[in-house]
Structure formats: structure tokens, C-alpha cells
ZAROTOR-636518 format. One record per residue: x, y, z of N, C-alpha, C in turn. Coordinates in nm, 2 decimals, always signed. Layout:
// ZAROTOR-636518
     n_xx     n_yy     n_zz    ca_xx    ca_yy    ca_zz     c_xx     c_yy     c_zz
        X        Y        Z        X        Y        Z        X        Y        Z
...
END
This chain:
// ZAROTOR-636518
     n_xx     n_yy     n_zz    ca_xx    ca_yy    ca_zz     c_xx     c_yy     c_zz
    -4.50    +5.40    +3.24    -4.41    +5.29    +3.25    -4.30    +5.33    +3.35
    -4.27    +5.24    +3.45    -4.17    +5.27    +3.55    -4.03    +5.23    +3.50
    -3.94    +5.31    +3.54    -3.80    +5.28    +3.50    -3.72    +5.23    +3.62
    -3.79    +5.20    +3.73    -3.72    +5.15    +3.85    -3.68    +5.01    +3.83
    -3.56    +4.97    +3.87    -3.50    +4.84    +3.86    -3.55    +4.76    +3.98
    -3.61    +4.64    +3.96    -3.65    +4.56    +4.08    -3.53    +4.51    +4.15
    -3.55    +4.49    +4.29    -3.44    +4.45    +4.37    -3.38    +4.32    +4.32
    -3.46    +4.23    +4.26    -3.41    +4.10    +4.22    -3.31    +4.12    +4.10
    -3.32    +4.23    +4.02    -3.23    +4.25    +3.91    -3.11    +4.33    +3.95
    -3.11    +4.39    +4.06    -2.99    +4.47    +4.11    -2.88    +4.38    +4.15
    -2.75    +4.42    +4.14    -2.64    +4.33    +4.18    -2.64    +4.32    +4.33
    -2.60    +4.19    +4.37    -2.59    +4.16    +4.51    -2.45    +4.12    +4.55
    -2.42    +4.14    +4.67    -2.28    +4.10    +4.72    -2.25    +3.95    +4.70
    -2.13    +3.92    +4.65    -2.10    +3.79    +4.62    -2.09    +3.70    +4.75
    -2.06    +3.77    +4.86    -2.05    +3.69    +4.99    -2.18    +3.69    +5.07
    -2.25    +3.80    +5.06    -2.38    +3.81    +5.12    -2.49    +3.84    +5.02
    -2.55    +3.73    +4.96    -2.64    +3.74    +4.85    -2.77    +3.82    +4.88
    -2.80    +3.83    +5.01    -2.92    +3.90    +5.05    -2.90    +4.05    +5.06
    -2.78    +4.10    +5.04    -2.74    +4.24    +5.06    -2.70    +4.30    +4.92
    -2.76    +4.42    +4.89    -2.73    +4.48    +4.76    -2.58    +4.53    +4.76
    -2.52    +4.51    +4.64    -2.38    +4.55    +4.63    -2.36    +4.70    +4.62
    -2.25    +4.75    +4.68    -2.22    +4.89    +4.68    -2.11    +4.92    +4.58
    -2.04    +4.82    +4.53    -1.93    +4.84    +4.44    -1.87    +4.71    +4.39
    -1.76    +4.72    +4.32    -1.70    +4.60    +4.27    -1.55    +4.60    +4.31
    -1.49    +4.48    +4.33    -1.35    +4.47    +4.36    -1.27    +4.51    +4.24
    -1.17    +4.59    +4.26    -1.09    +4.64    +4.15    -1.00    +4.53    +4.10
    -0.99    +4.42    +4.16    -0.90    +4.31    +4.12    -0.97    +4.20    +4.05
    -1.07    +4.14    +4.11    -1.14    +4.03    +4.06    -1.28    +4.07    +4.00
    -1.33    +4.19    +4.03    -1.45    +4.23    +3.97    -1.58    +4.19    +4.04
    -1.56    +4.12    +4.15    -1.68    +4.07    +4.23    -1.75    +4.18    +4.29
    -1.89    +4.17    +4.30    -1.97    +4.27    +4.37    -1.95    +4.26    +4.52
    -1.93    +4.37    +4.59    -1.91    +4.38    +4.73    -2.01    +4.47    +4.80
    -2.05    +4.44    +4.92    -2.13    +4.53    +5.00    -2.04    +4.61    +5.09
    -2.11    +4.70    +5.17    -2.03    +4.79    +5.25    -1.94    +4.71    +5.35
    -1.99    +4.60    +5.40    -1.92    +4.52    +5.50    -1.80    +4.45    +5.44
    -1.80    +4.43    +5.31    -1.69    +4.35    +5.24    -1.59    +4.44    +5.17
    -1.61    +4.57    +5.18    -1.52    +4.66    +5.12    -1.39    +4.67    +5.20
    -1.28    +4.66    +5.13    -1.15    +4.67    +5.20    -1.06    +4.77    +5.13
    -0.99    +4.85    +5.21    -0.89    +4.95    +5.15    -0.75    +4.92    +5.22
    -0.67    +4.84    +5.15    -0.54    +4.80    +5.21    -0.46    +4.93    +5.23
    -0.35    +4.92    +5.32    -0.26    +5.03    +5.35    -0.20    +5.08    +5.22
    -0.20    +5.21    +5.21    -0.13    +5.27    +5.09    -0.21    +5.27    +4.96
    -0.34    +5.23    +4.97    -0.42    +5.21    +4.85    -0.55    +5.28    +4.87
    -0.60    +5.34    +4.76    -0.74    +5.40    +4.76    -0.84    +5.32    +4.68
    -0.79    +5.21    +4.63    -0.88    +5.12    +4.54    -0.95    +5.03    +4.63
    -1.07    +4.99    +4.58    -1.16    +4.90    +4.65    -1.13    +4.75    +4.62
    -1.12    +4.67    +4.73    -1.09    +4.53    +4.71    -1.19    +4.45    +4.80
    -1.22    +4.33    +4.75    -1.30    +4.24    +4.84    -1.21    +4.18    +4.95
    -1.28    +4.10    +5.04    -1.21    +4.05    +5.15    -1.10    +3.95    +5.10
    -1.13    +3.86    +5.01    -1.04    +3.76    +4.96    -0.92    +3.83    +4.89
    -0.94    +3.92    +4.81    -0.83    +3.99    +4.74    -0.74    +4.07    +4.83
    -0.81    +4.13    +4.93    -0.73    +4.22    +5.02    -0.63    +4.15    +5.10
    -0.64    +4.01    +5.11    -0.55    +3.93    +5.19    -0.43    +3.88    +5.10
    -0.44    +3.91    +4.97    -0.33    +3.86    +4.89    -0.21    +3.95    +4.90
    -0.08    +3.90    +4.90    +0.04    +3.98    +4.93    +0.06    +4.09    +4.82
    +0.02    +4.06    +4.70    +0.04    +4.16    +4.59    -0.06    +4.28    +4.60
    -0.17    +4.26    +4.68    -0.26    +4.36    +4.70    -0.23    +4.44    +4.83
    -0.23    +4.38    +4.94    -0.19    +4.44    +5.06    -0.04    +4.44    +5.08
    +0.03    +4.50    +4.99    +0.18    +4.49    +4.98    +0.25    +4.55    +5.10
    +0.19    +4.65    +5.16    +0.26    +4.71    +5.27    +0.25    +4.62    +5.39
    +0.13    +4.56    +5.41    +0.12    +4.46    +5.52    +0.22    +4.34    +5.50
    +0.23    +4.29    +5.38    +0.32    +4.18    +5.35    +0.46    +4.23    +5.37
    +0.49    +4.35    +5.34    +0.63    +4.41    +5.36    +0.65    +4.42    +5.51
    +0.55    +4.46    +5.59    +0.57    +4.47    +5.73    +0.60    +4.34    +5.80
    +0.52    +4.24    +5.75    +0.54    +4.10    +5.81    +0.67    +4.04    +5.77
    +0.72    +4.08    +5.65    +0.85    +4.03    +5.61    +0.96    +4.07    +5.70
    +0.95    +4.19    +5.76    +1.06    +4.24    +5.85    +1.02    +4.24    +5.99
    +0.90    +4.19    +6.03    +0.85    +4.18    +6.16    +0.94    +4.09    +6.25
    +1.00    +4.14    +6.35    +1.08    +4.06    +6.44    +1.22    +4.01    +6.38
    +1.25    +4.05    +6.26    +1.38    +4.01    +6.20    +1.49    +4.11    +6.23
    +1.60    +4.06    +6.27    +1.71    +4.14    +6.31    +1.76    +4.23    +6.19
    +1.78    +4.36    +6.22    +1.83    +4.45    +6.11    +1.97    +4.48    +6.13
    +2.03    +4.56    +6.03    +2.17    +4.59    +6.03    +2.21    +4.67    +6.16
    +2.12    +4.75    +6.21    +2.16    +4.83    +6.33    +2.17    +4.73    +6.45
    +2.09    +4.63    +6.46    +2.10    +4.53    +6.57    +2.23    +4.46    +6.56
    +2.27    +4.42    +6.44    +2.40    +4.35    +6.42    +2.51    +4.44    +6.45
    +2.50    +4.57    +6.42    +2.61    +4.67    +6.45    +2.63    +4.68    +6.60
    +2.52    +4.70    +6.67    +2.52    +4.72    +6.81    +2.58    +4.59    +6.88
    +2.54    +4.48    +6.83    +2.59    +4.35    +6.89    +2.74    +4.34    +6.87
    +2.79    +4.37    +6.75    +2.93    +4.35    +6.72    +3.01    +4.46    +6.80
    +2.96    +4.58    +6.81    +3.03    +4.68    +6.89    +3.03    +4.64    +7.04
    +2.92    +4.58    +7.09    +2.92    +4.54    +7.23    +3.02    +4.42    +7.25
    +3.03    +4.33    +7.16    +3.13    +4.22    +7.17    +3.27    +4.28    +7.16
    +3.29    +4.37    +7.07    +3.43    +4.43    +7.07    +3.46    +4.51    +7.19
    +3.37    +4.58    +7.25    +3.39    +4.65    +7.38    +3.43    +4.55    +7.49
    +3.35    +4.44    +7.49    +3.38    +4.34    +7.60    +3.52    +4.28    +7.58
    +3.55    +4.24    +7.46    +3.69    +4.18    +7.44    +3.80    +4.29    +7.46
    +3.77    +4.41    +7.42    +3.87    +4.52    +7.45    +3.90    +4.54    +7.59
    +3.79    +4.54    +7.68    +3.81    +4.56    +7.82    +3.90    +4.45    +7.88
    +3.86    +4.33    +7.85    +3.94    +4.21    +7.90    +4.08    +4.21    +7.85
    +4.10    +4.24    +7.73    +4.24    +4.24    +7.68    +4.32    +4.35    +7.74
    +4.26    +4.47    +7.76    +4.34    +4.58    +7.82    +4.37    +4.54    +7.97
    +4.29    +4.47    +8.04    +4.32    +4.43    +8.18    +4.42    +4.32    +8.18
    +4.42    +4.24    +8.08    +4.51    +4.12    +8.09    +4.65    +4.15    +8.02
    +4.66    +4.26    +7.94    +4.78    +4.28    +7.86    +4.89    +4.35    +7.95
    +4.85    +4.44    +8.04    +4.95    +4.51    +8.11    +4.98    +4.45    +8.25
    +5.03    +4.53    +8.34    +5.06    +4.48    +8.47    +4.93    +4.49    +8.56
    +4.95    +4.51    +8.68    +4.84    +4.52    +8.77    +4.76    +4.64    +8.75
    +4.63    +4.64    +8.71    +4.55    +4.76    +8.69    +4.54    +4.84    +8.81
    +4.53    +4.98    +8.79    +4.51    +5.07    +8.90    +4.36    +5.07    +8.94
    +4.33    +5.14    +9.05    +4.20    +5.15    +9.09    +4.11    +5.22    +8.99
    +4.17    +5.33    +8.92    +4.09    +5.40    +8.82    +4.07    +5.31    +8.70
    +4.16    +5.23    +8.66    +4.14    +5.14    +8.55    +4.03    +5.04    +8.58
    +4.03    +4.99    +8.70    +3.92    +4.90    +8.74    +3.79    +4.96    +8.73
    +3.78    +5.09    +8.78    +3.65    +5.16    +8.78    +3.61    +5.19    +8.63
    +3.70    +5.23    +8.55    +3.66    +5.25    +8.41    +3.62    +5.13    +8.34
    +3.69    +5.02    +8.37    +3.65    +4.89    +8.31    +3.51    +4.85    +8.36
    +3.48    +4.87    +8.48    +3.35    +4.83    +8.53    +3.24    +4.92    +8.47
    +3.28    +5.05    +8.45    +3.18    +5.14    +8.39    +3.15    +5.10    +8.24
    +3.25    +5.06    +8.17    +3.23    +5.02    +8.03    +3.15    +4.89    +8.02
    +3.19    +4.80    +8.12    +3.12    +4.67    +8.12    +2.97    +4.68    +8.16
    +2.94    +4.79    +8.22    +2.80    +4.82    +8.26    +2.71    +4.84    +8.14
    +2.77    +4.88    +8.02    +2.69    +4.90    +7.90    +2.67    +4.77    +7.82
    +2.74    +4.66    +7.86    +2.73    +4.54    +7.78    +2.59    +4.48    +7.79
    +2.53    +4.47    +7.90    +2.39    +4.42    +7.90    +2.29    +4.49    +7.81
    +2.31    +4.62    +7.80    +2.22    +4.70    +7.72    +2.24    +4.66    +7.57
    +2.37    +4.65    +7.53    +2.40    +4.61    +7.39    +2.35    +4.47    +7.36
    +2.37    +4.38    +7.46    +2.33    +4.24    +7.44    +2.18    +4.23    +7.43
    +2.11    +4.30    +7.52    +1.96    +4.30    +7.51    +1.91    +4.37    +7.38
    +1.98    +4.47    +7.34    +1.94    +4.53    +7.21    +1.95    +4.43    +7.10
    +2.06    +4.36    +7.09    +2.08    +4.26    +6.99    +1.97    +4.15    +6.99
    +1.93    +4.11    +7.11    +1.83    +4.01    +7.13    +1.69    +4.06    +7.11
    +1.67    +4.19    +7.10    +1.54    +4.25    +7.07    +1.45    +4.27    +7.19
    +1.51    +4.29    +7.31    +1.44    +4.32    +7.43    +1.38    +4.47    +7.42
    +1.25    +4.49    +7.45    +1.20    +4.62    +7.43    +1.26    +4.73    +7.51
    +1.30    +4.70    +7.63    +1.36    +4.80    +7.72    +1.49    +4.85    +7.67
    +1.56    +4.78    +7.59    +1.69    +4.81    +7.54    +1.68    +4.93    +7.44
    +1.57    +4.95    +7.37    +1.56    +5.07    +7.28    +1.58    +5.20    +7.35
    +1.50    +5.23    +7.45    +1.53    +5.36    +7.52    +1.66    +5.36    +7.60
    +1.70    +5.24    +7.65    +1.82    +5.24    +7.72    +1.95    +5.27    +7.64
    +1.94    +5.23    +7.51    +2.05    +5.26    +7.42    +2.07    +5.41    +7.40
    +1.97    +5.48    +7.41    +1.98    +5.63    +7.39    +2.05    +5.70    +7.50
    +2.02    +5.65    +7.62    +2.07    +5.72    +7.74    +2.21    +5.66    +7.79
    +2.24    +5.54    +7.73    +2.37    +5.48    +7.77    +2.49    +5.57    +7.75
    +2.51    +5.63    +7.63    +2.63    +5.72    +7.61    +2.63    +5.83    +7.72
    +2.52    +5.89    +7.75    +2.52    +6.00    +7.85    +2.55    +5.95    +7.99
    +2.50    +5.83    +8.02    +2.54    +5.77    +8.15    +2.69    +5.74    +8.16
    +2.74    +5.68    +8.05    +2.89    +5.66    +8.05    +2.97    +5.79    +8.06
    +2.92    +5.89    +7.99    +3.00    +6.02    +8.00    +2.99    +6.08    +8.14
    +2.87    +6.07    +8.20    +2.86    +6.12    +8.34    +2.95    +6.04    +8.44
    +2.95    +5.91    +8.42    +3.03    +5.83    +8.51    +3.18    +5.86    +8.49
    +3.22    +5.87    +8.36    +3.36    +5.91    +8.33    +3.40    +6.04    +8.39
    +3.30    +6.14    +8.38    +3.32    +6.27    +8.44    +3.34    +6.27    +8.59
    +3.28    +6.17    +8.66    +3.30    +6.16    +8.80    +3.44    +6.10    +8.83
    +3.48    +6.01    +8.75    +3.61    +5.95    +8.77    +3.72    +6.05    +8.73
    +3.70    +6.13    +8.63    +3.80    +6.23    +8.59    +3.73    +6.37    +8.58
    +3.72    +6.44    +8.69    +3.64    +6.56    +8.69    +3.71    +6.67    +8.60
    +3.84    +6.66    +8.58    +3.90    +6.76    +8.49    +3.86    +6.74    +8.35
    +3.82    +6.62    +8.31    +3.79    +6.59    +8.17    +3.63    +6.58    +8.15
    +3.56    +6.64    +8.24    +3.41    +6.62    +8.24    +3.35    +6.67    +8.11
    +3.39    +6.79    +8.07    +3.34    +6.85    +7.94    +3.38    +6.76    +7.82
    +3.50    +6.72    +7.82    +3.55    +6.64    +7.71    +3.47    +6.51    +7.70
    +3.44    +6.44    +7.81    +3.36    +6.32    +7.81    +3.22    +6.34    +7.76
    +3.16    +6.46    +7.80    +3.02    +6.49    +7.75    +3.02    +6.52    +7.60
    +3.12    +6.59    +7.56    +3.12    +6.62    +7.41    +3.15    +6.49    +7.33
    +3.23    +6.40    +7.39    +3.25    +6.28    +7.32    +3.13    +6.19    +7.31
    +3.04    +6.21    +7.40    +2.92    +6.12    +7.40    +2.81    +6.17    +7.30
    +2.82    +6.30    +7.26    +2.72    +6.35    +7.17    +2.70    +6.28    +7.04
    +2.81    +6.24    +6.97    +2.79    +6.17    +6.84    +2.72    +6.03    +6.87
    +2.76    +5.97    +6.98    +2.70    +5.84    +7.00    +2.55    +5.85    +7.04
    +2.51    +5.96    +7.11    +2.37    +5.98    +7.14    +2.30    +6.01    +7.01
    +2.36    +6.09    +6.92    +2.29    +6.12    +6.80    +2.26    +6.00    +6.72
    +2.36    +5.91    +6.71    +2.34    +5.78    +6.63    +2.24    +5.70    +6.70
    +2.24    +5.69    +6.84    +2.14    +5.62    +6.91    +2.00    +5.67    +6.89
    +1.98    +5.80    +6.88    +1.85    +5.85    +6.85    +1.81    +5.81    +6.70
    +1.90    +5.82    +6.61    +1.86    +5.77    +6.47    +1.82    +5.63    +6.47
    +1.89    +5.54    +6.55    +1.85    +5.40    +6.56    +1.72    +5.39    +6.62
    +1.69    +5.46    +6.72    +1.56    +5.46    +6.79    +1.44    +5.50    +6.70
    +1.47    +5.59    +6.61    +1.37    +5.64    +6.52    +1.36    +5.56    +6.39
    +1.45    +5.47    +6.36    +1.46    +5.39    +6.24    +1.34    +5.30    +6.23
    +1.27    +5.30    +6.11    +1.15    +5.22    +6.09    +1.18    +5.07    +6.09
    +1.29    +5.04    +6.02    +1.33    +4.90    +6.01    +1.36    +4.84    +6.15
    +1.43    +4.92    +6.23    +1.47    +4.87    +6.36    +1.34    +4.86    +6.45
    +1.24    +4.95    +6.43    +1.12    +4.94    +6.51    +1.04    +4.81    +6.47
    +1.05    +4.77    +6.35    +0.99    +4.64    +6.31    +1.06    +4.52    +6.37
    +1.19    +4.53    +6.39    +1.26    +4.43    +6.45    +1.22    +4.41    +6.60
    +1.19    +4.52    +6.66    +1.14    +4.52    +6.80    +0.99    +4.50    +6.81
    +0.93    +4.47    +6.70    +0.78    +4.45    +6.69    +0.70    +4.57    +6.75
    +0.75    +4.69    +6.71    +0.68    +4.82    +6.75    +0.59    +4.86    +6.64
    +0.48    +4.92    +6.67    +0.38    +4.97    +6.57    +0.45    +5.08    +6.48
    +0.42    +5.07    +6.36    +0.47    +5.17    +6.26    +0.35    +5.23    +6.18
    +0.36    +5.36    +6.16    +0.25    +5.43    +6.09    +0.25    +5.39    +5.94
    +0.13    +5.39    +5.87    +0.13    +5.36    +5.73    +0.22    +5.45    +5.65
    +0.23    +5.57    +5.68    +0.32    +5.66    +5.61    +0.46    +5.63    +5.62
    +0.51    +5.59    +5.74    +0.65    +5.55    +5.76    +0.68    +5.42    +5.69
    +0.58    +5.33    +5.69    +0.60    +5.20    +5.62    +0.60    +5.22    +5.47
    +0.52    +5.31    +5.42    +0.52    +5.34    +5.28    +0.65    +5.40    +5.24
    +0.70    +5.49    +5.32    +0.83    +5.56    +5.29    +0.94    +5.45    +5.28
    +0.94    +5.36    +5.38    +1.04    +5.26    +5.38    +1.03    +5.16    +5.26
    +0.91    +5.13    +5.22    +0.89    +5.05    +5.10    +0.93    +5.12    +4.98
    +0.91    +5.25    +4.97    +0.95    +5.33    +4.85    +1.10    +5.33    +4.84
    +1.17    +5.34    +4.96    +1.31    +5.35    +4.96    +1.38    +5.21    +4.92
    +1.32    +5.10    +4.96    +1.38    +4.97    +4.94    +1.33    +4.89    +4.82
    +1.20    +4.91    +4.78    +1.14    +4.82    +4.68    +1.09    +4.89    +4.56
    +1.07    +5.02    +4.56    +1.01    +5.09    +4.45    +1.11    +5.12    +4.34
    +1.11    +5.04    +4.24    +1.19    +5.05    +4.12    +1.34    +5.08    +4.16
    +1.40    +4.98    +4.22    +1.54    +5.00    +4.26    +1.64    +5.02    +4.15
    +1.61    +4.97    +4.03    +1.70    +4.99    +3.92    +1.71    +5.14    +3.87
    +1.60    +5.21    +3.89    +1.60    +5.35    +3.85    +1.68    +5.43    +3.95
    +1.67    +5.39    +4.08    +1.75    +5.46    +4.18    +1.90    +5.43    +4.16
    +1.93    +5.30    +4.12    +2.07    +5.27    +4.09    +2.12    +5.34    +3.97
    +2.03    +5.37    +3.87    +2.08    +5.45    +3.75    +2.12    +5.59    +3.80
    +2.04    +5.65    +3.89    +2.08    +5.78    +3.94    +2.21    +5.78    +4.01
    +2.24    +5.67    +4.09    +2.37    +5.66    +4.16    +2.48    +5.64    +4.06
    +2.46    +5.56    +3.96    +2.56    +5.54    +3.86    +2.59    +5.67    +3.78
    +2.48    +5.75    +3.76    +2.50    +5.88    +3.69    +2.58    +5.97    +3.77
    +2.56    +5.98    +3.90    +2.64    +6.07    +3.98    +2.78    +6.02    +3.99
    +2.80    +5.89    +4.00    +2.94    +5.83    +4.01    +3.01    +5.85    +3.87
    +2.93    +5.85    +3.76    +2.99    +5.87    +3.63    +3.06    +6.01    +3.61
    +3.02    +6.10    +3.69    +3.09    +6.23    +3.68    +3.23    +6.23    +3.73
    +3.26    +6.13    +3.81    +3.40    +6.11    +3.86    +3.47    +5.99    +3.78
    +3.39    +5.89    +3.75    +3.44    +5.77    +3.67    +3.35    +5.75    +3.55
    +3.39    +5.80    +3.44    +3.31    +5.80    +3.31    +3.28    +5.66    +3.27
    +3.35    +5.56    +3.31    +3.33    +5.42    +3.28    +3.19    +5.37    +3.33
    +3.14    +5.44    +3.43    +3.01    +5.40    +3.49    +2.89    +5.46    +3.41
    +2.92    +5.55    +3.32    +2.81    +5.62    +3.24    +2.73    +5.53    +3.16
    +2.79    +5.43    +3.09    +2.70    +5.33    +3.02    +2.60    +5.26    +3.11
    +2.65    +5.22    +3.23    +2.56    +5.15    +3.32    +2.45    +5.24    +3.36
    +2.48    +5.37    +3.38    +2.37    +5.47    +3.42    +2.26    +5.48    +3.31
    +2.31    +5.48    +3.18    +2.21    +5.49    +3.07    +2.13    +5.36    +3.06
    +2.20    +5.25    +3.07    +2.12    +5.12    +3.06    +2.02    +5.10    +3.17
    +2.07    +5.13    +3.29    +1.98    +5.11    +3.41    +1.87    +5.22    +3.40
    +1.90    +5.34    +3.35    +1.79    +5.44    +3.34    +1.69    +5.40    +3.24
    +1.73    +5.34    +3.13    +1.63    +5.30    +3.03    +1.54    +5.19    +3.08
    +1.60    +5.09    +3.14    +1.53    +4.98    +3.20    +1.43    +5.03    +3.31
    +1.48    +5.11    +3.40    +1.40    +5.17    +3.50    +1.29    +5.25    +3.45
    +1.31    +5.33    +3.34    +1.21    +5.41    +3.28    +1.09    +5.33    +3.23
    +1.13    +5.21    +3.16    +1.02    +5.13    +3.11    +0.94    +5.05    +3.22
    +1.00    +5.04    +3.33    +0.93    +4.98    +3.45    +0.83    +5.07    +3.52
    +0.84    +5.20    +3.49    +0.75    +5.29    +3.56    +0.61    +5.27    +3.53
    +0.53    +5.24    +3.63    +0.38    +5.22    +3.61    +0.31    +5.28    +3.73
    +0.28    +5.41    +3.73    +0.22    +5.47    +3.84    +0.08    +5.42    +3.88
    +0.01    +5.36    +3.78    -0.13    +5.31    +3.80    -0.13    +5.17    +3.85
    -0.01    +5.10    +3.85    -0.01    +4.96    +3.89    -0.03    +4.95    +4.04
    -0.04    +4.83    +4.09    -0.06    +4.80    +4.23    +0.03    +4.69    +4.27
    +0.14    +4.71    +4.35    +0.18    +4.85    +4.40    +0.23    +4.94    +4.29
    +0.23    +5.07    +4.31    +0.27    +5.16    +4.20    +0.42    +5.16    +4.19
    +0.47    +5.17    +4.07    +0.61    +5.17    +4.03    +0.65    +5.31    +3.98
    +0.73    +5.38    +4.06    +0.76    +5.52    +4.02    +0.91    +5.54    +3.99
    +0.96    +5.65    +4.04    +1.10    +5.69    +4.02    +1.13    +5.73    +3.88
    +1.04    +5.78    +3.81    +1.06    +5.83    +3.67    +1.17    +5.93    +3.67
    +1.17    +6.03    +3.76    +1.27    +6.13    +3.76    +1.41    +6.08    +3.78
    +1.43    +5.98    +3.87    +1.56    +5.93    +3.89    +1.61    +5.85    +3.77
    +1.52    +5.78    +3.70    +1.56    +5.71    +3.58    +1.60    +5.81    +3.47
    +1.53    +5.92    +3.45    +1.56    +6.02    +3.35    +1.69    +6.09    +3.39
    +1.71    +6.12    +3.52    +1.83    +6.18    +3.57    +1.95    +6.09    +3.54
    +1.94    +5.96    +3.56    +2.05    +5.87    +3.53    +2.08    +5.87    +3.39
    +1.98    +5.87    +3.30    +2.01    +5.88    +3.15    +2.08    +6.01    +3.12
    +2.03    +6.12    +3.17    +2.09    +6.25    +3.13    +2.24    +6.26    +3.19
    +2.26    +6.21    +3.31    +2.40    +6.22    +3.36    +2.49    +6.12    +3.29
    +2.43    +6.01    +3.25    +2.52    +5.91    +3.18    +2.56    +5.96    +3.04
    +2.48    +6.04    +2.98    +2.51    +6.10    +2.85    +2.60    +6.22    +2.87
    +2.58    +6.30    +2.97    +2.66    +6.43    +2.98    +2.80    +6.40    +3.04
    +2.81    +6.30    +3.12    +2.94    +6.27    +3.18    +3.05    +6.26    +3.08
    +3.04    +6.17    +2.98    +3.16    +6.16    +2.88    +3.18    +6.29    +2.81
    +3.07    +6.36    +2.78    +3.09    +6.49    +2.71    +3.16    +6.59    +2.79
    +3.13    +6.60    +2.92    +3.20    +6.69    +3.01    +3.35    +6.65    +3.02
    +3.38    +6.52    +3.02    +3.52    +6.48    +3.03    +3.59    +6.52    +2.90
    +3.53    +6.50    +2.79    +3.59    +6.53    +2.66    +3.61    +6.68    +2.63
    +3.50    +6.75    +2.67    +3.50    +6.90    +2.64    +3.57    +6.98    +2.74
    +3.58    +6.93    +2.86    +3.64    +7.01    +2.97    +3.77    +6.96    +3.02
    +3.77    +6.83    +3.05    +3.89    +6.78    +3.12    +4.01    +6.77    +3.02
    +3.99    +6.72    +2.90    +4.10    +6.71    +2.80    +4.16    +6.84    +2.77
    +4.08    +6.94    +2.74    +4.14    +7.08    +2.72    +4.22    +7.13    +2.84
    +4.17    +7.10    +2.96    +4.24    +7.14    +3.08    +4.37    +7.07    +3.09
    +4.37    +6.94    +3.07    +4.50    +6.87    +3.07    +4.60    +6.91    +2.97
    +4.55    +6.94    +2.85    +4.63    +6.99    +2.74    +4.69    +7.13    +2.77
    +4.61    +7.21    +2.84    +4.66    +7.35    +2.86    +4.76    +7.35    +2.98
    +4.74    +7.27    +3.08    +4.83    +7.28    +3.20    +4.94    +7.17    +3.20
    +4.92    +7.06    +3.13    +5.02    +6.96    +3.14    +5.07    +6.91    +3.00
    +5.00    +6.96    +2.89    +5.04    +6.92    +2.76    +5.03    +6.78    +2.73
    +4.93    +6.71    +2.78    +4.91    +6.57    +2.77    +4.84    +6.53    +2.64
    +4.78    +6.62    +2.57    +4.71    +6.60    +2.44    +4.81    +6.63    +2.33
    +4.84    +6.54    +2.24    +4.93    +6.56    +2.14    +4.86    +6.63    +2.02
    +4.93    +6.73    +1.97    +4.88    +6.81    +1.85    +4.97    +6.78    +1.73
    +4.92    +6.75    +1.62    +4.99    +6.72    +1.50    +5.00    +6.85    +1.42
END
């Protein structure tokens, strides 16, 4: 007696009935063949073609499209600083008497950076690398106009270059400029912004409660709610169990520390605690 299952009795792909199935979709349970298997970004579970296109399944792709081409906080910051620089230069030229030649040259030097800031605000691709070198160019130009202050100008440009490099590497800003982002960087950004934010808030309230005990109840409440929301096996996964627990612990310890440490200290040094 043969135990082999005939091909007609074996499961076939729901999309390609003539092809044997190699697995099932972890969401809808439909049989899928090798050509229909999909692994969305950040997931190791098997999905069919239809389910893989749903936002709750391919959540990283939906998250990427949500921020794709949308202006971020860095773009607004650079745009506002550029506008402030433009207004400051014109006001400085109009407020005093006749500007000297050096003042005209410095004004022209600062105004040369306005197109870079404006293009960055508008999302022009060339403005991303230009923003990094702009502080250095301004410092070199200022050093030519004031050779005695050359080192001072270069040192003053270093913080601005550091911030510009951070902006250039920022994942959210790269999405605004429609630049490719690796799945790992996208997952880290999603984890920072969307993964159980109430648990993260509980941790922040717990730390703040060490200085302001009135925030301790908020840390405990947010920690409990965030702890109940933790579902590592869900899709997308919901984590931050450690931050939720830390918020609860800090929320409980903060009032105890104030009662057991601060009040005796105040009584010993200032006599603020009345003794009967």
C-alpha cells in the first residue's frame, strides 16, 4: 500500500492553481507558492502578495511613504535660520550710517549662504552636501577678510559643521529629500517614534520624578499601560518592556527617596520639619 499523496490532493497556490504550494500566509492562511511568498521589511514571517501590500503588514514601507518628501523639523529650522540671517543682514545695513567696505564684504559673504538654506528648505538634492561645507566656506571667507581672526572664525564654524553633519545623516531628513534609506535605519526610526511611545513616556516621567515628585504618579500609570501594551509577537511588534518597568520603579522610588532622604536633610540643616 503506497503512502504517497497524489498531486491532486496536495495543496496548490491560491493564485497559481497549477503550482504546488510551498507554505501558507501567516495573516490570511492562503496557500502560496515560491513566486507568491513575500517578506516585508523588518519581518521574517511569510505573507501572500495581497497581504504584503496592506499597511499593517508592510508597516515599515507604509512608514517610509508617510514621511517620503514631507518637510521635517530640520528643514524648517534651516529655513527659519536662513530667513533670520537675511533679515539680520538687511537690518544691520539699514540701521547705521554708511557701511564700510568690510561691512559690505561681510554682508555679501553671509548672503551667499542664503541660496543654500533656501534650497535646503525646498528639498533640492544638491543642498544636502552644500549645507555641510557652507560653515567652512563662510569661515574661510571671514578669515580672508580678517586674517588676524582666522583661527577664531574656523573654531566658530566647527559647531555649525557638526550640526550640519548630523542633519545630513538624519534618517527623517533623508526621507524628506527622497533619499534611499536602509531597512535597519528605517526600523530604528520607527522604533524611536512609533514603538509603544507611552512606555517611553513613562521612563521620561520616572526620570523627571526624581526632581519633581508630582510626576511620579504619571510615570506609574504610563508604565502600567505601556507594560500591558507590550506584544513582542505582534505585527508590528510592540516592545519597550524595560522602559515601562523602569518608569514604574522610578515612579515608586521617587516619593520614597524624597521622604526618606530630602526631609531628614531639610530638618537637619534648616529645621523645617517640626518635632512635637
